[in-house]
C-alpha positions as CSV (number, residue, x, y, z in Angstrom):
1,X,46.0,-103.4,190.8
2,X,47.9,-99.9,190.9
3,X,48.3,-97.9,187.3
4,X,52.1,-98.6,187.5
5,X,51.9,-102.3,188.2
6,X,49.4,-102.5,185.0
7,X,51.7,-100.5,182.7
8,X,54.7,-102.5,183.7
9,X,53.2,-105.9,183.4
10,X,51.6,-104.7,180.0
11,X,55.1,-103.4,178.8
12,X,56.9,-106.8,180.2
13,X,54.5,-108.8,178.2
14,X,54.9,-106.9,175.1
15,X,58.7,-106.9,175.0
16,X,58.5,-110.6,175.8
17,X,56.8,-111.4,172.8
18,X,58.9,-109.4,170.6
19,X,61.8,-111.7,172.0
20,X,60.6,-115.0,171.6
21,X,61.2,-117.6,169.0
22,X,64.2,-117.5,166.9
23,X,64.8,-113.7,167.5
24,X,68.3,-112.2,166.8
25,X,69.9,-111.8,170.3
26,X,71.2,-108.3,170.2
27,X,68.3,-106.7,168.6
28,X,66.0,-108.5,171.4
29,X,68.2,-107.3,174.2
30,X,68.2,-103.8,172.7
31,X,64.1,-103.9,172.7
32,X,64.4,-104.4,176.6
33,X,67.1,-101.8,177.1
34,X,65.1,-99.0,175.1
35,X,62.0,-99.3,177.5
36,X,63.9,-99.8,180.8
37,X,64.3,-98.1,183.2
38,X,60.5,-96.7,182.5
39,X,60.9,-93.0,183.7
40,X,57.7,-91.7,184.7
41,X,55.6,-93.4,182.3
42,X,53.5,-90.1,182.1
43,X,51.4,-90.9,179.0
44,X,50.5,-94.2,180.1
45,X,49.6,-93.3,183.3
46,X,47.4,-90.5,181.8
47,X,45.9,-92.8,179.5
48,X,44.9,-95.3,182.3
49,X,43.6,-92.4,184.5
50,X,41.3,-91.2,182.0
51,X,40.2,-94.9,181.1
52,X,39.4,-95.2,184.8
53,X,37.6,-91.9,184.9
54,X,35.3,-93.1,182.1
55,X,34.2,-96.3,183.7
56,X,37.4,-98.7,182.4
57,X,35.1,-101.5,181.6
58,X,37.6,-103.4,179.4
59,X,40.8,-103.0,181.5
60,X,42.6,-105.6,179.2
61,X,42.3,-103.1,176.5
62,X,43.1,-100.1,178.4
63,X,46.5,-101.8,179.4
64,X,47.0,-102.8,175.9
65,X,46.4,-99.3,174.8
66,X,48.6,-98.0,177.6
67,X,51.5,-99.9,176.4
68,X,51.1,-99.4,172.9
69,X,51.4,-95.7,173.6
70,X,54.5,-96.0,175.6
71,X,56.1,-98.1,173.0
72,X,55.8,-95.6,170.6
73,X,57.2,-92.8,173.0
74,X,60.2,-95.2,173.5
75,X,60.5,-95.7,169.9
76,X,60.6,-92.0,169.4
77,X,63.4,-91.6,172.1
78,X,65.6,-93.9,170.5
79,X,65.2,-92.3,167.1
80,X,65.5,-88.8,168.5
81,X,68.9,-89.6,170.1
82,X,70.6,-90.8,166.9
83,X,73.5,-88.6,165.4
84,X,71.2,-87.7,162.4
85,X,68.9,-86.0,165.0
86,X,69.8,-84.7,168.5
87,X,73.2,-86.8,168.5
88,X,72.7,-87.4,172.4
89,X,74.8,-90.0,174.2
90,X,73.0,-90.2,177.4
91,X,68.9,-91.0,177.9
92,X,67.3,-92.0,181.4
93,X,70.7,-91.8,183.1
94,X,72.4,-94.4,180.8
95,X,74.2,-94.4,177.4
96,X,71.7,-93.8,174.4
97,X,70.8,-97.2,172.6
98,X,72.8,-96.1,169.6
99,X,75.9,-95.8,171.9
100,X,75.1,-99.2,173.8
101,X,74.1,-101.3,171.0
102,X,75.2,-99.3,167.3
103,X,73.4,-97.1,165.1
104,X,71.6,-100.0,163.0
105,X,70.5,-101.8,165.9
106,X,69.0,-98.5,167.3
107,X,67.1,-97.9,164.1
108,X,65.8,-101.5,164.1
109,X,64.8,-101.5,167.9
110,X,63.0,-98.2,167.1
111,X,61.3,-99.4,164.3
112,X,60.5,-102.7,165.9
113,X,58.9,-100.9,168.9
114,X,56.5,-98.9,166.8
115,X,55.6,-102.3,164.9
116,X,55.0,-103.7,168.3
117,X,52.6,-101.1,169.4
118,X,50.2,-101.7,166.9
119,X,50.6,-105.4,167.3
120,X,49.7,-105.0,171.0
121,X,46.6,-103.4,170.0
122,X,45.6,-106.0,167.4
123,X,46.2,-108.8,169.9
124,X,44.0,-107.3,172.4
125,X,41.2,-106.3,170.2
126,X,39.1,-109.3,169.9
127,X,36.7,-108.5,172.7
128,X,36.1,-105.0,171.5
129,X,37.0,-104.7,167.9
130,X,35.4,-101.4,167.1
131,X,37.3,-99.9,170.2
132,X,40.5,-101.4,168.9
133,X,40.2,-100.2,165.7
134,X,39.5,-96.6,167.1
135,X,42.9,-97.2,169.2
136,X,44.7,-97.8,166.2
137,X,43.5,-94.8,164.2
138,X,43.9,-92.5,167.1
139,X,47.7,-93.9,167.8
140,X,48.6,-93.8,164.1
141,X,47.1,-90.3,163.8
142,X,49.5,-89.1,166.8
143,X,52.5,-90.8,165.5
144,X,52.8,-90.2,162.0
145,X,51.7,-87.3,159.3
146,X,50.5,-84.8,159.2
147,X,50.4,-83.8,163.0
148,X,52.1,-86.6,164.8
149,X,55.4,-86.9,166.3
150,X,57.1,-87.9,162.9
151,X,55.7,-84.2,161.7
152,X,57.0,-82.8,164.8
153,X,60.6,-84.2,164.0
154,X,60.1,-82.9,160.6
155,X,59.5,-79.3,161.7
156,X,63.1,-79.1,162.7
157,X,64.4,-79.5,159.1
158,X,62.2,-76.5,157.8
159,X,63.9,-73.0,157.5
160,X,60.7,-71.5,158.9
161,X,59.0,-73.1,161.9
162,X,55.3,-72.8,162.5
163,X,55.9,-73.0,166.6
164,X,52.2,-73.9,167.6
165,X,52.2,-76.8,164.9
166,X,55.7,-77.8,166.1
167,X,55.0,-77.8,169.7
168,X,51.4,-79.5,169.1
169,X,53.1,-82.3,167.2
170,X,56.5,-82.6,168.5
171,X,55.1,-83.0,172.2
172,X,51.3,-82.6,172.3
173,X,50.7,-85.3,170.0
174,X,51.1,-88.3,172.3
175,X,49.5,-86.5,175.1
176,X,46.5,-86.1,173.0
177,X,46.9,-89.8,172.2
178,X,46.9,-90.5,175.9
179,X,43.7,-88.7,176.8
180,X,41.7,-89.7,173.9
181,X,42.7,-93.3,173.6
182,X,41.9,-93.6,177.4
183,X,38.5,-92.6,176.6
184,X,38.2,-94.8,173.6
185,X,39.3,-97.9,175.5
186,X,36.6,-97.2,177.8
187,X,34.2,-97.0,175.0
188,X,33.7,-93.3,175.1
189,X,33.6,-90.5,172.3
190,X,37.3,-89.3,172.3
191,X,36.8,-86.1,170.6
192,X,35.8,-84.2,174.0
193,X,39.0,-85.3,175.4
194,X,41.6,-83.7,172.7
195,X,41.8,-80.3,174.4
196,X,42.9,-81.9,177.8
197,X,45.6,-83.7,176.1
198,X,46.8,-80.9,173.9
199,X,47.0,-78.4,177.2
200,X,48.8,-81.3,179.3
201,X,51.4,-81.5,176.4
202,X,51.5,-77.8,176.0
203,X,52.6,-77.7,179.9
204,X,54.9,-80.4,179.5
205,X,56.6,-78.7,176.6
206,X,56.9,-75.2,178.8
207,X,58.2,-77.5,181.8
208,X,60.7,-79.2,179.4
209,X,62.2,-76.2,178.2
210,X,62.6,-74.7,181.7
211,X,64.4,-77.8,182.9
212,X,66.5,-77.6,179.7
213,X,67.6,-74.3,180.5
214,X,67.9,-74.5,184.3
215,X,68.7,-78.2,185.2
216,X,72.0,-80.1,184.7
217,X,72.7,-83.6,182.9
218,X,72.9,-85.4,186.2
219,X,69.5,-84.3,187.2
220,X,67.7,-84.6,183.8
221,X,69.4,-87.9,183.0
222,X,70.1,-86.5,179.5
223,X,72.3,-83.9,177.7
224,X,71.4,-80.4,179.2
225,X,71.1,-77.3,177.4
226,X,69.9,-79.0,173.9
227,X,67.5,-76.3,172.8
228,X,70.2,-73.7,172.7
229,X,73.1,-76.1,171.0
230,X,70.3,-76.8,168.2
231,X,69.0,-73.2,168.2
232,X,65.5,-74.5,168.9
233,X,62.7,-72.3,169.7
234,X,61.4,-72.4,173.6
235,X,59.6,-70.6,176.0
236,X,62.5,-69.6,178.1
237,X,64.1,-67.8,175.3
238,X,60.8,-66.3,174.2
239,X,59.1,-65.6,177.9
240,X,62.1,-65.7,180.3
241,X,62.1,-68.3,183.3
242,X,59.5,-65.9,185.2
243,X,57.3,-65.7,182.3
244,X,57.5,-69.4,181.2
245,X,56.6,-70.4,184.6
246,X,53.6,-68.1,184.8
247,X,52.7,-69.6,181.3
248,X,52.8,-73.2,182.8
249,X,50.6,-72.6,185.6
250,X,48.1,-70.8,183.2
251,X,48.0,-73.8,180.9
252,X,47.8,-76.2,183.7
253,X,44.7,-74.2,185.2
254,X,43.2,-74.3,181.7
255,X,43.7,-78.2,181.6
256,X,41.7,-78.4,184.6
257,X,38.9,-76.5,183.2
258,X,38.8,-78.5,180.0
259,X,38.2,-82.0,181.6
260,X,35.1,-83.2,180.1
261,X,32.1,-84.3,182.5
262,X,32.8,-87.8,183.7
263,X,32.4,-90.2,186.7
264,X,35.9,-89.5,187.7
265,X,36.2,-86.0,187.0
266,X,37.4,-84.8,190.3
267,X,40.2,-87.5,190.5
268,X,41.5,-86.3,187.0
269,X,41.6,-82.7,188.3
270,X,43.7,-84.0,191.3
271,X,46.0,-85.8,188.7
272,X,46.5,-82.6,186.9
273,X,47.4,-80.6,189.9
274,X,49.8,-83.2,191.1
275,X,51.6,-83.2,187.6
276,X,52.0,-79.5,188.1
277,X,54.3,-80.2,191.1
278,X,56.3,-82.9,189.1
279,X,56.7,-80.8,186.1
280,X,58.8,-78.4,187.7
281,X,61.4,-79.1,190.5
282,X,60.8,-76.7,193.6
283,X,64.3,-75.5,193.3
284,X,63.7,-74.3,190.0
285,X,60.6,-72.3,191.1
286,X,62.6,-70.7,193.9
287,X,65.0,-69.4,191.2
288,X,62.3,-67.0,190.4
């Protein structure tokens, strides 16, 4: 089964469980709204690609890990869009969840998706409990404090920002979760995979800075120019467009060289090269 189909099947199953029984109808609907349309599903695709490169001998556990990671990511988007954070009214080309359903339901939906992520891992863990426990540990570390996406959001409330720690937590954390969880789901040591995830995450952050500065709202599917509006540090402000693109290319080259030795090493390198083209639209490069 193609990776995309595996991810969507696992996501559909997880959301259906969250909507079962005597669930409140509006919140149940909000759960599905929060995860569809799926966007690029970059993080779970990376996770499954690493799992396949490492043997993928427990595909049901890999699929659960991919769904859990994407549920956390979707929850973070719901919360990020709230008026107390980015106050964004558009996400993936449609109204943000709090605009479509209300702020209380957006908070509850985000919270429910986070809990659901760990329930998905627990349900799939009976065949390989040690691996499942490791996956829970990895995902929780990249979600909360001190260095997960919660910490990344928290840095924006500080008067002085550690830029490296900010980017590593806000953007890099779930990419490190993707590479490490992919290895762990396949029974491999996750530690050697941290650097690859960190570098892919850093590249994604630089690319996001470029898109935010150079692309319009219609192309992004969310409000453009948010870094400038919120006075956030970003690569374009620091390096300029040409410098940011050069930085992106250097990071991606480093990511390829950081791939640990594994049966699918060559295929993973091709995946990273493919993302290099997807991260930045061709017309953006042509502006340099």
